[in-house]
Structures are given as C-alpha cells and as structure tokens.
C-alpha positions as CSV (number, residue, x, y, z in Angstrom):
1,X,8.4,-13.8,1.9
2,X,5.0,-12.2,1.0
3,X,5.4,-9.1,-1.1
4,X,4.1,-6.7,1.7
5,X,6.7,-8.0,4.2
6,X,9.4,-7.4,1.5
7,X,8.2,-3.8,1.1
8,X,8.0,-3.2,4.8
9,X,11.6,-4.4,5.2
10,X,12.8,-2.2,2.5
11,X,11.1,0.8,4.0
12,X,12.6,-0.2,7.5
13,X,16.1,-0.5,6.0
14,X,16.3,2.7,4.1
15,X,14.8,6.2,4.0
16,X,14.6,5.8,0.1
17,X,11.4,5.4,-2.0
18,X,10.4,1.9,-2.6
19,X,9.2,1.3,-6.1
20,X,6.4,-1.3,-6.6
21,X,6.3,-2.7,-10.3
22,X,2.8,-4.1,-11.1
23,X,3.9,-5.3,-14.5
24,X,2.7,-8.9,-15.1
25,X,0.7,-9.0,-11.9
26,X,-2.9,-9.7,-11.6
27,X,-4.2,-6.8,-9.2
28,X,-7.6,-7.1,-7.5
29,X,-9.1,-4.8,-4.8
30,X,-8.4,-7.4,-2.2
31,X,-4.9,-7.9,-3.2
32,X,-4.2,-4.2,-3.1
33,X,-6.2,-3.7,0.2
34,X,-4.1,-6.5,1.8
35,X,-0.8,-5.0,0.4
36,X,-1.3,-1.1,0.4
37,X,-4.3,-0.8,2.6
38,X,-2.6,-2.5,5.6
39,X,0.6,-0.3,4.9
40,X,-1.5,2.7,5.4
41,X,-3.3,1.4,8.5
42,X,0.0,0.3,10.1
43,X,2.3,3.2,9.2
44,X,-0.1,6.1,8.5
45,X,-0.9,7.9,5.1
46,X,2.4,9.6,5.1
47,X,4.0,6.1,3.9
48,X,2.6,6.8,0.5
49,X,5.3,9.5,0.2
50,X,7.8,6.7,0.1
51,X,6.1,4.4,-2.4
52,X,6.2,4.6,-6.1
53,X,4.0,2.7,-8.3
54,X,5.2,1.4,-11.8
55,X,3.4,-0.1,-14.9
56,X,0.0,0.5,-13.5
57,X,-2.9,0.2,-16.1
58,X,-5.9,2.5,-15.7
59,X,-7.8,-0.2,-13.9
60,X,-4.9,-0.8,-11.5
61,X,-4.8,2.9,-10.8
62,X,-8.4,3.1,-10.2
63,X,-8.2,0.1,-7.7
64,X,-5.1,1.8,-5.8
65,X,-7.0,5.1,-5.7
66,X,-10.1,3.5,-4.2
67,X,-8.1,1.5,-1.6
68,X,-5.9,4.3,-0.6
69,X,-8.8,6.9,-0.3
70,X,-10.8,4.3,1.8
71,X,-7.8,3.4,4.1
72,X,-6.9,7.0,4.7
73,X,-10.4,7.7,5.7
74,X,-10.3,4.7,8.0
75,X,-7.0,5.7,9.5
76,X,-8.1,9.3,10.0
77,X,-11.3,8.4,11.5
78,X,-9.7,5.8,13.8
79,X,-12.3,3.1,12.9
80,X,-9.8,0.4,12.4
81,X,-6.9,-0.2,14.6
82,X,-3.6,-0.8,13.1
83,X,-2.8,-4.4,12.6
84,X,0.1,-5.8,14.7
85,X,3.4,-6.8,12.8
C-alpha cells in the first residue's frame, strides 16, 4: 500500500497524531508534493496539526516547508480542486 494511503488510513482510524519518519528515505520535492501536498489539498491545512515529522535533515525540512506553503496557498486560493480519493 502506498505511503500516503497508509497515512490516510491511520488518520481516518484515530484522532491521534501520525508520525512520519523520514530516516533512510530519499526525499524529493515531487515525492513530498505527492505525499504531503495531496493530503493538504484533500483534507485542508489543518491536517498538519495531526502530522509529526521525524528524522528530517535540513534539506528535507526545506522541501517540506516549500511544499506545505505552496499547497496551503493553493488550497486557500481555491486554484486546485481537491483530488478524489
């Protein structure tokens, strides 16, 4: 099962925070956008309150910040419609 689907399932099954561990994972902007960006577009920026990120290098943190700010802007401006599940 793809990672985003695993996280979505965990979010749906519990009100707890879901921790995403980036240790040992090659992270690109495209990967982060498909993973975190889509979650923001589908569920809104408030989903970030339920996500925790672990073992993020400075580069990974920068990619996450860029994707998050871009997708929050898109969500708030209504430029992109949320993808269907």
